[in-house]
C-alpha positions in Angstrom: -1.1 -186.4 61.9 2.3 -185.0 62.1 3.5 -181.3 61.5 3.7 -179.9 58.2 6.3 -181.6 56.1 8.9 -180.1 53.7 7.7 -179.5 50.2 8.2 -181.9 47.5 11.5 -182.2 46.0 13.0 -184.2 43.1 13.1 -187.7 43.8 14.4 -190.8 42.1 11.8 -193.1 40.3 12.4 -196.0 42.6 11.3 -193.7 45.8 8.2 -192.4 43.7 7.1 -196.0 42.8 7.2 -196.9 46.5 5.1 -194.1 47.5 2.7 -194.6 44.5 2.2 -198.3 45.4 1.8 -197.6 49.1 -0.9 -194.9 48.1 -2.9 -197.5 46.2 -2.7 -200.2 48.5 -2.8 -198.6 51.8 -5.6 -196.3 53.4 -4.4 -192.5 54.5 -4.0 -193.5 58.1 -1.8 -196.5 57.9 0.2 -194.9 55.2 1.8 -192.3 57.6 4.1 -194.6 59.1 5.7 -195.5 55.6 5.5 -192.1 53.9 6.6 -189.8 56.5 10.2 -191.4 56.9 10.5 -191.2 53.2 9.6 -187.5 53.0 11.7 -186.5 56.1 14.7 -188.4 55.4 14.5 -188.9 51.6 13.4 -185.5 49.9 16.2 -183.6 51.8 18.9 -186.1 52.1 18.9 -188.2 48.7 19.2 -187.7 45.2 20.2 -184.3 43.9 19.2 -182.7 47.5 21.6 -184.9 49.2 24.1 -183.1 51.6 27.6 -182.9 49.7 29.4 -183.2 53.0 27.7 -185.3 55.7 30.1 -184.6 58.6 30.0 -180.8 59.7 32.3 -179.5 62.1 30.7 -176.4 63.7 32.9 -174.2 66.1 31.5 -172.6 69.2 32.7 -170.4 72.1 31.6 -171.7 75.8 28.6 -169.4 76.1 25.0 -170.1 76.9 24.1 -169.2 73.2 25.9 -172.0 71.8 22.8 -174.2 72.9 21.3 -174.6 69.5 24.5 -176.0 68.0 25.2 -178.3 70.8 21.5 -179.6 71.0 21.2 -180.2 67.3 24.1 -182.5 67.8 23.4 -184.0 71.1 19.6 -184.5 70.4 20.4 -185.8 66.9 18.2 -183.2 65.1 20.9 -183.4 62.3 20.2 -187.0 61.5 16.8 -186.2 60.1 18.6 -184.0 57.4 21.2 -186.6 56.5 24.2 -185.0 58.4 26.3 -185.1 61.7 27.2 -182.0 63.4 30.4 -182.1 65.4 30.5 -179.2 67.8 34.1 -177.9 68.2 35.0 -175.9 71.4 37.1 -173.0 70.6 39.3 -170.5 72.7 38.5 -167.2 71.3 36.7 -165.3 68.6 39.9 -164.5 66.7 40.6 -168.4 66.8 37.0 -169.0 65.1 37.5 -166.4 62.5 40.9 -167.9 61.5 39.7 -171.4 61.5 36.8 -170.4 59.5 38.9 -168.6 57.0 41.5 -171.4 56.5 38.6 -174.2 56.4 39.4 -175.9 59.7 35.8 -175.1 60.7 32.9 -175.7 58.2 30.8 -173.1 60.3 30.5 -171.6 63.6 28.5 -170.1 66.4 29.9 -166.6 65.8 29.4 -162.8 66.6 27.3 -161.1 63.9 29.8 -158.1 63.7 32.5 -160.7 63.3 31.3 -162.0 60.0 30.8 -158.5 58.8 34.2 -157.3 59.7 36.0 -160.1 57.8 33.9 -159.4 54.9 35.0 -155.9 54.8 38.7 -156.5 55.9 38.4 -154.6 59.3 38.2 -157.7 61.5 41.1 -159.9 60.1 42.0 -161.1 56.7 39.4 -160.2 54.0 37.2 -163.0 52.8 33.7 -163.3 51.6 31.4 -164.6 54.4 27.7 -166.0 54.8 25.4 -165.7 57.6 22.8 -168.7 57.4 20.6 -167.9 60.2 20.6 -165.9 63.5 20.9 -168.3 66.4 20.0 -166.0 69.5 18.4 -162.8 70.4 19.1 -160.8 73.8 20.7 -162.5 76.7 24.1 -160.6 77.0 24.9 -158.0 79.7 27.4 -155.2 80.8 29.1 -156.0 84.2 30.8 -153.5 86.3 33.5 -154.3 89.0 32.5 -154.5 92.6 35.1 -151.8 93.3 32.8 -149.4 91.2 29.9 -150.4 93.4 31.7 -149.5 96.5 32.3 -146.1 95.1 28.6 -145.8 94.4 28.3 -146.7 90.9 25.0 -148.6 90.2 24.3 -147.5 86.5 25.4 -145.5 83.4 24.8 -142.0 85.1 26.4 -142.7 88.1 29.5 -144.3 86.0 29.7 -140.9 84.2 29.8 -139.0 87.4 32.5 -141.1 88.7 34.5 -141.1 85.6 34.3 -137.2 85.7 35.2 -136.8 89.2 38.3 -139.2 88.8 41.2 -138.6 86.5 42.4 -142.1 86.2 42.0 -144.3 83.2 39.1 -146.6 82.9 39.3 -149.9 81.2 36.5 -151.9 79.7 36.6 -155.3 77.9 34.8 -156.6 74.8 35.2 -159.7 73.0 36.2 -158.8 69.4 36.7 -155.3 68.0 33.7 -155.6 65.3 31.6 -157.8 67.2 28.4 -157.6 69.1 29.8 -157.1 72.6 31.8 -154.2 71.5 28.9 -152.7 69.6 26.7 -153.1 72.8 29.3 -151.8 75.1 30.0 -148.7 73.1 26.5 -148.0 72.5 25.5 -148.1 76.3 28.6 -145.8 77.2 27.9 -143.3 74.6 24.0 -143.2 75.5 25.2 -142.4 79.1 27.6 -139.6 77.8 30.8 -141.4 77.8 32.7 -141.6 74.4 34.4 -145.3 74.4 37.1 -144.2 72.1 38.2 -141.0 73.7 37.1 -141.3 77.4 38.2 -145.0 78.2 40.4 -147.7 77.2 39.0 -150.7 75.6 40.7 -154.0 75.4 39.6 -157.5 74.0 39.3 -160.5 76.1 37.9 -164.0 75.4 34.5 -164.8 77.0 35.7 -167.4 79.4 38.5 -165.2 80.7 36.4 -162.1 81.6 35.7 -163.2 85.1 39.2 -164.2 86.0 40.6 -160.9 84.6 38.2 -158.7 86.4 38.9 -160.6 89.8 42.4 -159.4 89.3 41.6 -156.0 88.6 42.4 -155.7 84.9 39.4 -153.9 84.0 36.4 -151.7 85.3 33.7 -153.4 83.3 33.0 -155.7 80.4 30.3 -156.8 77.9 30.1 -160.4 77.4 27.5 -163.3 76.8 26.0 -165.4 79.5 27.1 -167.1 81.8 30.0 -165.0 82.4 27.9 -161.9 83.8 26.0 -164.2 86.2 29.3 -165.9 87.0 30.6 -162.5 88.2 27.6 -161.9 90.4 27.9 -165.3 91.9 31.4 -164.7 92.7 30.7 -161.3 94.1 33.4 -159.5 92.2 30.9 -157.5 89.9 27.3 -156.6 89.4 25.1 -156.4 86.1 24.8 -152.7 85.3 22.6 -153.4 82.3 21.4 -156.4 79.9 21.7 -156.2 76.1 17.9 -156.4 75.8 17.5 -153.0 77.7 19.6 -151.5 75.2 17.8 -153.0 72.2 14.9 -155.4 72.9 15.3 -158.6 70.6 18.6 -157.5 69.4 20.4 -159.9 66.9 23.4 -161.6 68.5 25.1 -164.8 67.6 24.6 -166.3 64.0 25.5 -169.4 62.2 28.3 -168.1 59.8 30.6 -169.7 57.2 32.5 -168.7 54.4 30.9 -168.0 51.0 33.1 -170.5 49.5 31.5 -173.2 51.9 27.6 -172.2 50.6 28.9 -172.3 47.0 30.6 -175.8 47.4 28.1 -177.3 49.8 24.8 -175.6 49.4 22.6 -178.6 50.3 24.8 -179.2 53.5 24.3 -175.4 54.3 20.5 -175.9 53.9 20.6 -179.2 56.2 22.6 -177.6 58.9 20.5 -174.8 59.2 17.3 -176.8 59.2 18.8 -179.1 62.1 19.7 -176.1 64.1 16.2 -174.6 63.5 14.7 -177.7 64.8 17.1 -177.5 67.9 16.1 -173.8 68.4 12.5 -174.8 68.5 13.2 -177.6 71.0 15.0 -175.3 73.5 12.2 -172.4 73.3 9.4 -175.0 73.6 9.3 -175.3 77.3 10.9 -174.5 80.6 11.5 -178.3 81.1 13.4 -178.2 77.8 15.4 -175.1 78.6 16.5 -176.7 82.0 17.4 -179.9 80.0 19.5 -177.8 77.6 21.3 -175.8 80.5 22.2 -179.2 82.1 23.9 -180.4 78.9 25.7 -177.2 77.9 27.1 -176.9 81.6 29.3 -179.9 80.9 32.8 -179.7 80.6 33.0 -180.2 77.1 30.9 -177.1 76.4 30.4 -174.1 78.6 32.1 -175.7 81.6 30.5 -174.0 84.6 27.7 -174.7 87.0 24.3 -175.5 85.8 22.8 -172.9 88.0 24.8 -170.3 86.7 23.6 -170.9 83.4 20.0 -171.9 84.1 18.6 -168.8 86.0 19.3 -166.3 83.2 18.2 -168.7 80.5 14.8 -168.8 82.2 14.8 -164.9 82.7 15.4 -164.9 86.4 17.7 -162.2 87.0 19.8 -161.1 90.1 22.1 -158.1 89.5 24.4 -158.3 92.6 23.2 -155.2 94.1 20.2 -156.3 95.6 17.6 -156.4 92.6 15.8 -159.3 91.4 13.4 -159.6 88.6 11.9 -161.9 85.8 12.7 -160.7 82.4 10.5 -161.6 79.6 13.0 -160.5 77.1 15.8 -162.9 78.2 17.7 -165.0 75.7 15.6 -166.3 72.9 16.6 -169.3 70.5 13.3 -169.5 68.3 10.2 -167.4 69.3 8.1 -168.7 66.7 11.0 -168.1 64.2 11.2 -164.4 64.8 14.9 -165.1 66.3 16.3 -166.8 63.5 15.4 -165.0 60.2 18.7 -163.2 59.0 17.1 -159.8 58.6 19.0 -157.6 56.2 18.4 -154.7 58.5 20.1 -156.4 61.3 23.2 -157.0 59.3 23.2 -153.2 58.2 23.1 -152.1 61.7 26.4 -153.4 62.6 27.9 -151.6 59.7 26.4 -148.3 60.9 28.1 -148.7 64.3 31.3 -149.7 62.6 31.1 -146.5 60.6 30.2 -144.7 63.7 33.2 -145.8 65.7 35.8 -145.5 62.8 36.3 -149.0 62.1 34.9 -148.3 58.5 36.3 -144.9 57.2 33.7 -144.6 54.4 30.2 -145.4 54.1 29.8 -148.9 52.5 27.0 -149.9 50.4 24.9 -151.0 53.3 22.3 -153.0 51.5 24.5 -154.6 48.9 26.8 -155.9 51.6 23.9 -157.2 53.7 22.3 -158.8 50.7 25.6 -160.6 49.8 26.4 -161.9 53.1 22.8 -162.8 54.5 21.8 -165.9 52.5 18.1 -165.6 53.0 17.6 -168.0 50.1 19.3 -170.8 52.1 17.4 -169.9 55.2 14.2 -170.0 53.5 14.8 -173.4 52.2 15.8 -174.6 55.7 13.0 -173.0 57.3 10.6 -174.8 54.7 12.1 -178.2 55.8 11.9 -177.3 59.3 8.3 -176.0 59.1 9.4 -172.6 60.3 7.3 -169.4 59.3 8.8 -166.7 57.4 8.5 -162.7 58.1 6.6 -160.6 55.6 9.8 -158.5 54.9 13.4 -158.7 55.1 13.8 -155.6 57.2 12.5 -154.9 60.7 12.2 -151.7 62.8 13.3 -151.3 66.3 13.8 -148.3 68.9 16.9 -148.5 71.0 17.7 -147.2 74.6 18.4 -143.8 73.4 15.1 -143.4 71.5 16.7 -143.7 68.2 14.6 -145.9 65.5 16.6 -148.1 63.3 14.7 -149.4 60.4 17.2 -150.1 57.6 16.0 -146.9 55.7 18.9 -144.3 54.9 21.6 -146.0 56.9 24.4 -143.6 56.2 22.2 -140.6 57.7 21.4 -142.9 60.5 25.3 -143.7 61.1 26.2 -140.0 61.0 23.2 -138.9 63.3 25.0 -139.7 66.7 26.3 -136.9 68.6 29.0 -139.2 70.3 31.3 -141.1 67.7 34.9 -142.2 67.3 
C-alpha cells in the first residue's frame, strides 16, 4: 500500500464514475494502479482544486537552505500537484523583496524577518505579505576574521575583551536589516555584552559576497547562511565563532514567502507549491544519501556555485571551526524533521517582531499576534500538509530557550521585547 493519500476533494462526475466502475470490477489489490494516480493527480490538480497558475517562478539566494525549492523542481515533486516550479537565482535579499512586491517573482526562498519587515513598512515598501511554510531550521553561523583570531579572539567573551581594549571601530555584516542574520548577530553580540547598535558598525552585504568582503578586510565578522561560513574556513580567512543553532536550537530560518495578493488570486497554486516543497523537504531529510545528492545538485553554477565539499559537510552536521575544533552537530540544518521544521508557528513570526522592536526598527509595540496571524497562512499550510501526508503540531505556538537563558513562548511579547538589558 502507498502512503496516506490526500483527503477526498470535489471531483467531476466523470472521474467519480471511473473510480466507481473500477471498484466494482477489480479487487482491492489490483485497483491501486488505477485509483492512486487519480487521487494523487486528480483531486489536487483538476476541477475546482486545479492550480490557477501552473508555472511558478520562485526566487532564491545561493545558499544551502534553498535546497528544498531547487529539489522540488529538479526531482519533479511539483508535477504531482499539477504545477511547474521554476527556480530563479537572485543576487540579494533587497532584489528578492523588490521582485516579490512588483510581481516579477511569484514566491521566494526568503528571510523570515524580511517578510515581516515589508509587512510593517520597515524593510522596504509596505506591502501585505504571506508566509506559507518554514523551509529550514538551524544551519547559519557567525564568522569572525582570521585577524581577530591572531589577536586571541575565539568566542564572544574574548571578542568583547578585545573590543574593550582597542578603541577602533569594529564592523560586522548581516544580509538584510530586518532579516534573520541581523537578529542572530545582534542577539549573540548582546548576549556577550556588546551592543551591536552602539558599540559597533553594522553593514549589509549579500550572502555570496561575504567571503570576498572579509578577504579584503571590509569587516571583522559576519552572520550568514551556509556555505559561506564553511567557505571562509576552507579559504583560511575566518573561523566559526558560533552556529545559530547554539543561539537558538531549531530556530526558524528561511520561509516560503509571497505577497498576500498572490494567495488571494492563486490559493490552489499556493497550496500546490507548498505541498511540492514539503515533499522535497521530506526527500532531503530522509537519508544521508539524499542529503549528499542534494548537495551535489545545489553546488552547480546555476544554484549555489561552490564546491560540493564545502556544502556537504555542514549539511551532514560535520563541523570544523577553523581553530582546530571539529564536531558532529545533531542540530545542523534541518529541512523536514518529521514536519516540525515546516509548520509556520505564530510564535516564530512574533519573535522577529520582538527583536525588531528591541533594536529600534519598530518604534512602538505592534499587535504581535494579529500581525503573525495575518502573515502566517496556517490555513494554506494545513491543506498542503494534508496533501503531502505531513503531520500537524498540536498548537500554533512553541516554546524555546535561547543562549542567554531567556524563554520565548509567544506569551506577553511586549514584556519579552522590553526585558532585555541591551537594546537599541
